[in-house]
mmCIF file of the N, C-alpha and C atoms, coordinates in Angstrom:
data_MODEL
# 
_entry.id   MODEL 
# 
loop_
_atom_site.group_PDB 
_atom_site.id 
_atom_site.type_symbol 
_atom_site.label_atom_id 
_atom_site.label_alt_id 
_atom_site.label_comp_id 
_atom_site.label_asym_id 
_atom_site.label_entity_id 
_atom_site.label_seq_id 
_atom_site.pdbx_PDB_ins_code 
_atom_site.Cartn_x 
_atom_site.Cartn_y 
_atom_site.Cartn_z 
_atom_site.occupancy 
_atom_site.B_iso_or_equiv 
_atom_site.pdbx_formal_charge 
_atom_site.auth_seq_id 
_atom_site.auth_comp_id 
_atom_site.auth_asym_id 
_atom_site.auth_atom_id 
_atom_site.pdbx_PDB_model_num 
ATOM 1   N N  . MET A 1 1  ? -12.414 -29.070 1.673  1.00 0.00 ? 1  MET A N  1 
ATOM 2   C CA . MET A 1 1  ? -13.408 -28.813 2.693  1.00 0.00 ? 1  MET A CA 1 
ATOM 3   C C  . MET A 1 1  ? -14.803 -28.706 2.095  1.00 0.00 ? 1  MET A C  1 
ATOM 4   N N  . SER A 1 2  ? -14.928 -28.082 0.964  1.00 0.00 ? 2  SER A N  1 
ATOM 5   C CA . SER A 1 2  ? -16.261 -27.920 0.382  1.00 0.00 ? 2  SER A CA 1 
ATOM 6   C C  . SER A 1 2  ? -16.867 -29.252 -0.032 1.00 0.00 ? 2  SER A C  1 
ATOM 7   N N  . GLU A 1 3  ? -16.031 -30.235 -0.327 1.00 0.00 ? 3  GLU A N  1 
ATOM 8   C CA . GLU A 1 3  ? -16.541 -31.555 -0.711 1.00 0.00 ? 3  GLU A CA 1 
ATOM 9   C C  . GLU A 1 3  ? -17.293 -32.217 0.438  1.00 0.00 ? 3  GLU A C  1 
ATOM 10  N N  . ILE A 1 4  ? -16.776 -32.043 1.635  1.00 0.00 ? 4  ILE A N  1 
ATOM 11  C CA . ILE A 1 4  ? -17.413 -32.681 2.792  1.00 0.00 ? 4  ILE A CA 1 
ATOM 12  C C  . ILE A 1 4  ? -18.790 -32.073 3.054  1.00 0.00 ? 4  ILE A C  1 
ATOM 13  N N  . LEU A 1 5  ? -18.976 -30.824 2.682  1.00 0.00 ? 5  LEU A N  1 
ATOM 14  C CA . LEU A 1 5  ? -20.267 -30.157 2.885  1.00 0.00 ? 5  LEU A CA 1 
ATOM 15  C C  . LEU A 1 5  ? -21.348 -30.689 1.953  1.00 0.00 ? 5  LEU A C  1 
ATOM 16  N N  . LYS A 1 6  ? -20.943 -31.409 0.929  1.00 0.00 ? 6  LYS A N  1 
ATOM 17  C CA . LYS A 1 6  ? -21.893 -31.976 -0.023 1.00 0.00 ? 6  LYS A CA 1 
ATOM 18  C C  . LYS A 1 6  ? -22.395 -33.355 0.415  1.00 0.00 ? 6  LYS A C  1 
ATOM 19  N N  . LYS A 1 7  ? -21.825 -33.882 1.473  1.00 0.00 ? 7  LYS A N  1 
ATOM 20  C CA . LYS A 1 7  ? -22.173 -35.225 1.936  1.00 0.00 ? 7  LYS A CA 1 
ATOM 21  C C  . LYS A 1 7  ? -23.248 -35.156 3.014  1.00 0.00 ? 7  LYS A C  1 
ATOM 22  N N  . PRO A 1 8  ? -23.978 -36.251 3.210  1.00 0.00 ? 8  PRO A N  1 
ATOM 23  C CA . PRO A 1 8  ? -24.929 -36.303 4.334  1.00 0.00 ? 8  PRO A CA 1 
ATOM 24  C C  . PRO A 1 8  ? -24.180 -36.114 5.647  1.00 0.00 ? 8  PRO A C  1 
ATOM 25  N N  . PHE A 1 9  ? -24.864 -35.534 6.624  1.00 0.00 ? 9  PHE A N  1 
ATOM 26  C CA . PHE A 1 9  ? -24.241 -35.175 7.897  1.00 0.00 ? 9  PHE A CA 1 
ATOM 27  C C  . PHE A 1 9  ? -23.494 -36.336 8.551  1.00 0.00 ? 9  PHE A C  1 
ATOM 28  N N  . LYS A 1 10 ? -24.154 -37.484 8.704  1.00 0.00 ? 10 LYS A N  1 
ATOM 29  C CA . LYS A 1 10 ? -23.518 -38.610 9.395  1.00 0.00 ? 10 LYS A CA 1 
ATOM 30  C C  . LYS A 1 10 ? -22.281 -39.103 8.660  1.00 0.00 ? 10 LYS A C  1 
ATOM 31  N N  . GLU A 1 11 ? -22.330 -39.112 7.342  1.00 0.00 ? 11 GLU A N  1 
ATOM 32  C CA . GLU A 1 11 ? -21.172 -39.540 6.550  1.00 0.00 ? 11 GLU A CA 1 
ATOM 33  C C  . GLU A 1 11 ? -20.020 -38.553 6.718  1.00 0.00 ? 11 GLU A C  1 
ATOM 34  N N  . ALA A 1 12 ? -20.322 -37.267 6.721  1.00 0.00 ? 12 ALA A N  1 
ATOM 35  C CA . ALA A 1 12 ? -19.292 -36.239 6.888  1.00 0.00 ? 12 ALA A CA 1 
ATOM 36  C C  . ALA A 1 12 ? -18.651 -36.336 8.265  1.00 0.00 ? 12 ALA A C  1 
ATOM 37  N N  . ILE A 1 13 ? -19.462 -36.511 9.295  1.00 0.00 ? 13 ILE A N  1 
ATOM 38  C CA . ILE A 1 13 ? -18.930 -36.646 10.655 1.00 0.00 ? 13 ILE A CA 1 
ATOM 39  C C  . ILE A 1 13 ? -18.044 -37.881 10.752 1.00 0.00 ? 13 ILE A C  1 
ATOM 40  N N  . GLY A 1 14 ? -18.462 -38.975 10.132 1.00 0.00 ? 14 GLY A N  1 
ATOM 41  C CA . GLY A 1 14 ? -17.660 -40.196 10.131 1.00 0.00 ? 14 GLY A CA 1 
ATOM 42  C C  . GLY A 1 14 ? -16.309 -39.980 9.490  1.00 0.00 ? 14 GLY A C  1 
ATOM 43  N N  . GLU A 1 15 ? -16.272 -39.252 8.390  1.00 0.00 ? 15 GLU A N  1 
ATOM 44  C CA . GLU A 1 15 ? -15.001 -38.979 7.724  1.00 0.00 ? 15 GLU A CA 1 
ATOM 45  C C  . GLU A 1 15 ? -14.088 -38.131 8.589  1.00 0.00 ? 15 GLU A C  1 
ATOM 46  N N  . VAL A 1 16 ? -14.659 -37.153 9.275  1.00 0.00 ? 16 VAL A N  1 
ATOM 47  C CA . VAL A 1 16 ? -13.856 -36.300 10.149 1.00 0.00 ? 16 VAL A CA 1 
ATOM 48  C C  . VAL A 1 16 ? -13.320 -37.110 11.321 1.00 0.00 ? 16 VAL A C  1 
ATOM 49  N N  . GLU A 1 17 ? -14.169 -37.928 11.938 1.00 0.00 ? 17 GLU A N  1 
ATOM 50  C CA . GLU A 1 17 ? -13.718 -38.781 13.048 1.00 0.00 ? 17 GLU A CA 1 
ATOM 51  C C  . GLU A 1 17 ? -12.590 -39.700 12.593 1.00 0.00 ? 17 GLU A C  1 
ATOM 52  N N  . TRP A 1 18 ? -12.789 -40.339 11.462 1.00 0.00 ? 18 TRP A N  1 
ATOM 53  C CA . TRP A 1 18 ? -11.766 -41.263 10.954 1.00 0.00 ? 18 TRP A CA 1 
ATOM 54  C C  . TRP A 1 18 ? -10.463 -40.538 10.665 1.00 0.00 ? 18 TRP A C  1 
ATOM 55  N N  . TYR A 1 19 ? -10.552 -39.368 10.051 1.00 0.00 ? 19 TYR A N  1 
ATOM 56  C CA . TYR A 1 19 ? -9.354  -38.588 9.734  1.00 0.00 ? 19 TYR A CA 1 
ATOM 57  C C  . TYR A 1 19 ? -8.589  -38.221 11.001 1.00 0.00 ? 19 TYR A C  1 
ATOM 58  N N  . LEU A 1 20 ? -9.287  -37.672 11.992 1.00 0.00 ? 20 LEU A N  1 
ATOM 59  C CA . LEU A 1 20 ? -8.635  -37.264 13.229 1.00 0.00 ? 20 LEU A CA 1 
ATOM 60  C C  . LEU A 1 20 ? -8.026  -38.450 13.969 1.00 0.00 ? 20 LEU A C  1 
ATOM 61  N N  . LEU A 1 21 ? -8.761  -39.551 14.009 1.00 0.00 ? 21 LEU A N  1 
ATOM 62  C CA . LEU A 1 21 ? -8.279  -40.747 14.690 1.00 0.00 ? 21 LEU A CA 1 
ATOM 63  C C  . LEU A 1 21 ? -7.026  -41.302 14.015 1.00 0.00 ? 21 LEU A C  1 
ATOM 64  N N  . SER A 1 22 ? -7.077  -41.459 12.715 1.00 0.00 ? 22 SER A N  1 
ATOM 65  C CA . SER A 1 22 ? -5.930  -42.041 12.007 1.00 0.00 ? 22 SER A CA 1 
ATOM 66  C C  . SER A 1 22 ? -4.719  -41.115 12.057 1.00 0.00 ? 22 SER A C  1 
ATOM 67  N N  . ARG A 1 23 ? -4.960  -39.816 11.971 1.00 0.00 ? 23 ARG A N  1 
ATOM 68  C CA . ARG A 1 23 ? -3.856  -38.851 12.043 1.00 0.00 ? 23 ARG A CA 1 
ATOM 69  C C  . ARG A 1 23 ? -3.188  -38.896 13.415 1.00 0.00 ? 23 ARG A C  1 
ATOM 70  N N  . ALA A 1 24 ? -3.997  -38.921 14.466 1.00 0.00 ? 24 ALA A N  1 
ATOM 71  C CA . ALA A 1 24 ? -3.448  -38.984 15.826 1.00 0.00 ? 24 ALA A CA 1 
ATOM 72  C C  . ALA A 1 24 ? -2.660  -40.274 16.036 1.00 0.00 ? 24 ALA A C  1 
ATOM 73  N N  . LEU A 1 25 ? -3.188  -41.388 15.534 1.00 0.00 ? 25 LEU A N  1 
ATOM 74  C CA . LEU A 1 25 ? -2.465  -42.660 15.676 1.00 0.00 ? 25 LEU A CA 1 
ATOM 75  C C  . LEU A 1 25 ? -1.111  -42.604 14.977 1.00 0.00 ? 25 LEU A C  1 
ATOM 76  N N  . LYS A 1 26 ? -1.066  -42.076 13.776 1.00 0.00 ? 26 LYS A N  1 
ATOM 77  C CA . LYS A 1 26 ? 0.198   -41.989 13.035 1.00 0.00 ? 26 LYS A CA 1 
ATOM 78  C C  . LYS A 1 26 ? 1.183   -41.075 13.746 1.00 0.00 ? 26 LYS A C  1 
ATOM 79  N N  . GLU A 1 27 ? 0.688   -39.911 14.205 1.00 0.00 ? 27 GLU A N  1 
ATOM 80  C CA . GLU A 1 27 ? 1.574   -38.955 14.880 1.00 0.00 ? 27 GLU A CA 1 
ATOM 81  C C  . GLU A 1 27 ? 2.106   -39.499 16.203 1.00 0.00 ? 27 GLU A C  1 
ATOM 82  N N  . CYS A 1 28 ? 1.341   -40.373 16.837 1.00 0.00 ? 28 CYS A N  1 
ATOM 83  C CA . CYS A 1 28 ? 1.753   -40.962 18.121 1.00 0.00 ? 28 CYS A CA 1 
ATOM 84  C C  . CYS A 1 28 ? 2.349   -42.348 17.939 1.00 0.00 ? 28 CYS A C  1 
ATOM 85  N N  . GLN A 1 29 ? 2.754   -42.655 16.723 1.00 0.00 ? 29 GLN A N  1 
ATOM 86  C CA . GLN A 1 29 ? 3.380   -43.931 16.391 1.00 0.00 ? 29 GLN A CA 1 
ATOM 87  C C  . GLN A 1 29 ? 2.515   -45.111 16.844 1.00 0.00 ? 29 GLN A C  1 
ATOM 88  N N  . PHE A 1 30 ? 1.208   -44.973 16.626 1.00 0.00 ? 30 PHE A N  1 
ATOM 89  C CA . PHE A 1 30 ? 0.207   -46.004 16.900 1.00 0.00 ? 30 PHE A CA 1 
ATOM 90  C C  . PHE A 1 30 ? 0.084   -46.371 18.380 1.00 0.00 ? 30 PHE A C  1 
ATOM 91  N N  . ASN A 1 31 ? 0.535   -45.471 19.251 1.00 0.00 ? 31 ASN A N  1 
ATOM 92  C CA . ASN A 1 31 ? 0.321   -45.631 20.686 1.00 0.00 ? 31 ASN A CA 1 
ATOM 93  C C  . ASN A 1 31 ? -1.072  -45.069 20.987 1.00 0.00 ? 31 ASN A C  1 
ATOM 94  N N  . GLN A 1 32 ? -1.996  -45.948 21.327 1.00 0.00 ? 32 GLN A N  1 
ATOM 95  C CA . GLN A 1 32 ? -3.388  -45.552 21.490 1.00 0.00 ? 32 GLN A CA 1 
ATOM 96  C C  . GLN A 1 32 ? -3.609  -44.631 22.688 1.00 0.00 ? 32 GLN A C  1 
ATOM 97  N N  . LYS A 1 33 ? -2.901  -44.833 23.769 1.00 0.00 ? 33 LYS A N  1 
ATOM 98  C CA . LYS A 1 33 ? -3.062  -43.962 24.935 1.00 0.00 ? 33 LYS A CA 1 
ATOM 99  C C  . LYS A 1 33 ? -2.613  -42.538 24.616 1.00 0.00 ? 33 LYS A C  1 
ATOM 100 N N  . LYS A 1 34 ? -1.499  -42.407 23.919 1.00 0.00 ? 34 LYS A N  1 
ATOM 101 C CA . LYS A 1 34 ? -1.019  -41.079 23.539 1.00 0.00 ? 34 LYS A CA 1 
ATOM 102 C C  . LYS A 1 34 ? -1.957  -40.424 22.534 1.00 0.00 ? 34 LYS A C  1 
ATOM 103 N N  . ALA A 1 35 ? -2.467  -41.205 21.592 1.00 0.00 ? 35 ALA A N  1 
ATOM 104 C CA . ALA A 1 35 ? -3.392  -40.667 20.588 1.00 0.00 ? 35 ALA A CA 1 
ATOM 105 C C  . ALA A 1 35 ? -4.685  -40.192 21.251 1.00 0.00 ? 35 ALA A C  1 
ATOM 106 N N  . ALA A 1 36 ? -5.179  -40.949 22.216 1.00 0.00 ? 36 ALA A N  1 
ATOM 107 C CA . ALA A 1 36 ? -6.390  -40.548 22.938 1.00 0.00 ? 36 ALA A CA 1 
ATOM 108 C C  . ALA A 1 36 ? -6.151  -39.229 23.663 1.00 0.00 ? 36 ALA A C  1 
ATOM 109 N N  . LYS A 1 37 ? -5.027  -39.119 24.333 1.00 0.00 ? 37 LYS A N  1 
ATOM 110 C CA . LYS A 1 37 ? -4.702  -37.893 25.055 1.00 0.00 ? 37 LYS A CA 1 
ATOM 111 C C  . LYS A 1 37 ? -4.587  -36.717 24.099 1.00 0.00 ? 37 LYS A C  1 
ATOM 112 N N  . ARG A 1 38 ? -3.962  -36.921 22.956 1.00 0.00 ? 38 ARG A N  1 
ATOM 113 C CA . ARG A 1 38 ? -3.809  -35.859 21.960 1.00 0.00 ? 38 ARG A CA 1 
ATOM 114 C C  . ARG A 1 38 ? -5.165  -35.351 21.479 1.00 0.00 ? 38 ARG A C  1 
ATOM 115 N N  . LEU A 1 39 ? -6.136  -36.257 21.391 1.00 0.00 ? 39 LEU A N  1 
ATOM 116 C CA . LEU A 1 39 ? -7.471  -35.877 20.926 1.00 0.00 ? 39 LEU A CA 1 
ATOM 117 C C  . LEU A 1 39 ? -8.381  -35.390 22.054 1.00 0.00 ? 39 LEU A C  1 
ATOM 118 N N  . GLY A 1 40 ? -7.896  -35.454 23.287 1.00 0.00 ? 40 GLY A N  1 
ATOM 119 C CA . GLY A 1 40 ? -8.702  -35.018 24.422 1.00 0.00 ? 40 GLY A CA 1 
ATOM 120 C C  . GLY A 1 40 ? -9.790  -36.013 24.780 1.00 0.00 ? 40 GLY A C  1 
ATOM 121 N N  . LEU A 1 41 ? -9.523  -37.285 24.507 1.00 0.00 ? 41 LEU A N  1 
ATOM 122 C CA . LEU A 1 41 ? -10.469 -38.360 24.801 1.00 0.00 ? 41 LEU A CA 1 
ATOM 123 C C  . LEU A 1 41 ? -9.907  -39.265 25.881 1.00 0.00 ? 41 LEU A C  1 
ATOM 124 N N  . SER A 1 42 ? -10.798 -39.958 26.568 1.00 0.00 ? 42 SER A N  1 
ATOM 125 C CA . SER A 1 42 ? -10.326 -41.011 27.460 1.00 0.00 ? 42 SER A CA 1 
ATOM 126 C C  . SER A 1 42 ? -9.896  -42.181 26.576 1.00 0.00 ? 42 SER A C  1 
ATOM 127 N N  . TYR A 1 43 ? -9.129  -43.069 27.163 1.00 0.00 ? 43 TYR A N  1 
ATOM 128 C CA . TYR A 1 43 ? -8.694  -44.244 26.408 1.00 0.00 ? 43 TYR A CA 1 
ATOM 129 C C  . TYR A 1 43 ? -9.895  -45.062 25.946 1.00 0.00 ? 43 TYR A C  1 
ATOM 130 N N  . ASP A 1 44 ? -10.911 -45.202 26.819 1.00 0.00 ? 44 ASP A N  1 
ATOM 131 C CA . ASP A 1 44 ? -12.099 -45.970 26.457 1.00 0.00 ? 44 ASP A CA 1 
ATOM 132 C C  . ASP A 1 44 ? -12.889 -45.300 25.329 1.00 0.00 ? 44 ASP A C  1 
ATOM 133 N N  . GLN A 1 45 ? -13.004 -43.977 25.368 1.00 0.00 ? 45 GLN A N  1 
ATOM 134 C CA . GLN A 1 45 ? -13.685 -43.267 24.284 1.00 0.00 ? 45 GLN A CA 1 
ATOM 135 C C  . GLN A 1 45 ? -12.950 -43.484 22.965 1.00 0.00 ? 45 GLN A C  1 
ATOM 136 N N  . PHE A 1 46 ? -11.640 -43.379 23.025 1.00 0.00 ? 46 PHE A N  1 
ATOM 137 C CA . PHE A 1 46 ? -10.817 -43.572 21.833 1.00 0.00 ? 46 PHE A CA 1 
ATOM 138 C C  . PHE A 1 46 ? -11.016 -44.969 21.252 1.00 0.00 ? 46 PHE A C  1 
ATOM 139 N N  . ARG A 1 47 ? -10.992 -45.975 22.136 1.00 0.00 ? 47 ARG A N  1 
ATOM 140 C CA . ARG A 1 47 ? -11.156 -47.362 21.676 1.00 0.00 ? 47 ARG A CA 1 
ATOM 141 C C  . ARG A 1 47 ? -12.528 -47.577 21.048 1.00 0.00 ? 47 ARG A C  1 
ATOM 142 N N  . GLY A 1 48 ? -13.553 -46.942 21.596 1.00 0.00 ? 48 GLY A N  1 
ATOM 143 C CA . GLY A 1 48 ? -14.892 -47.078 21.034 1.00 0.00 ? 48 GLY A CA 1 
ATOM 144 C C  . GLY A 1 48 ? -14.971 -46.520 19.629 1.00 0.00 ? 48 GLY A C  1 
ATOM 145 N N  . ILE A 1 49 ? -14.363 -45.359 19.415 1.00 0.00 ? 49 ILE A N  1 
ATOM 146 C CA . ILE A 1 49 ? -14.361 -44.763 18.081 1.00 0.00 ? 49 ILE A CA 1 
ATOM 147 C C  . ILE A 1 49 ? -13.518 -45.605 17.136 1.00 0.00 ? 49 ILE A C  1 
ATOM 148 N N  . LYS A 1 50 ? -12.381 -46.081 17.627 1.00 0.00 ? 50 LYS A N  1 
ATOM 149 C CA . LYS A 1 50 ? -11.500 -46.917 16.794 1.00 0.00 ? 50 LYS A CA 1 
ATOM 150 C C  . LYS A 1 50 ? -12.226 -48.189 16.360 1.00 0.00 ? 50 LYS A C  1 
ATOM 151 N N  . LYS A 1 51 ? -12.977 -48.784 17.269 1.00 0.00 ? 51 LYS A N  1 
ATOM 152 C CA . LYS A 1 51 ? -13.720 -50.002 16.960 1.00 0.00 ? 51 LYS A CA 1 
ATOM 153 C C  . LYS A 1 51 ? -14.763 -49.730 15.869 1.00 0.00 ? 51 LYS A C  1 
ATOM 154 N N  . LYS A 1 52 ? -15.372 -48.554 15.925 1.00 0.00 ? 52 LYS A N  1 
ATOM 155 C CA . LYS A 1 52 ? -16.379 -48.165 14.948 1.00 0.00 ? 52 LYS A CA 1 
ATOM 156 C C  . LYS A 1 52 ? -15.809 -48.150 13.530 1.00 0.00 ? 52 LYS A C  1 
ATOM 157 N N  . TYR A 1 53 ? -14.522 -47.817 13.411 1.00 0.00 ? 53 TYR A N  1 
ATOM 158 C CA . TYR A 1 53 ? -13.871 -47.703 12.096 1.00 0.00 ? 53 TYR A CA 1 
ATOM 159 C C  . TYR A 1 53 ? -12.782 -48.759 11.902 1.00 0.00 ? 53 TYR A C  1 
ATOM 160 N N  . ALA A 1 54 ? -12.911 -49.892 12.544 1.00 0.00 ? 54 ALA A N  1 
ATOM 161 C CA . ALA A 1 54 ? -11.862 -50.922 12.568 1.00 0.00 ? 54 ALA A CA 1 
ATOM 162 C C  . ALA A 1 54 ? -11.373 -51.321 11.174 1.00 0.00 ? 54 ALA A C  1 
ATOM 163 N N  . GLY A 1 55 ? -12.216 -51.402 10.201 1.00 0.00 ? 55 GLY A N  1 
ATOM 164 C CA . GLY A 1 55 ? -11.809 -51.836 8.869  1.00 0.00 ? 55 GLY A CA 1 
ATOM 165 C C  . GLY A 1 55 ? -11.093 -50.774 8.063  1.00 0.00 ? 55 GLY A C  1 
ATOM 166 N N  . ARG A 1 56 ? -11.147 -49.528 8.496  1.00 0.00 ? 56 ARG A N  1 
ATOM 167 C CA . ARG A 1 56 ? -10.572 -48.426 7.720  1.00 0.00 ? 56 ARG A CA 1 
ATOM 168 C C  . ARG A 1 56 ? -9.142  -48.111 8.095  1.00 0.00 ? 56 ARG A C  1 
ATOM 169 N N  . ILE A 1 57 ? -8.728  -48.484 9.309  1.00 0.00 ? 57 ILE A N  1 
ATOM 170 C CA . ILE A 1 57 ? -7.372  -48.104 9.773  1.00 0.00 ? 57 ILE A CA 1 
ATOM 171 C C  . ILE A 1 57 ? -6.455  -49.286 9.686  1.00 0.00 ? 57 ILE A C  1 
# 
């Protein structure tokens, strides 16, 4: 956790978003609708964030 505090704000937020998104996808067996619900996002919000990190997942 302390490592993330050493990073610029936008980079740290990106890492947290990516972590939560990828974790939810794995836990929901890559079902995007279930992962969105688990994160409290609409399906469209989830897809927008996923698109932002398309190369990482």
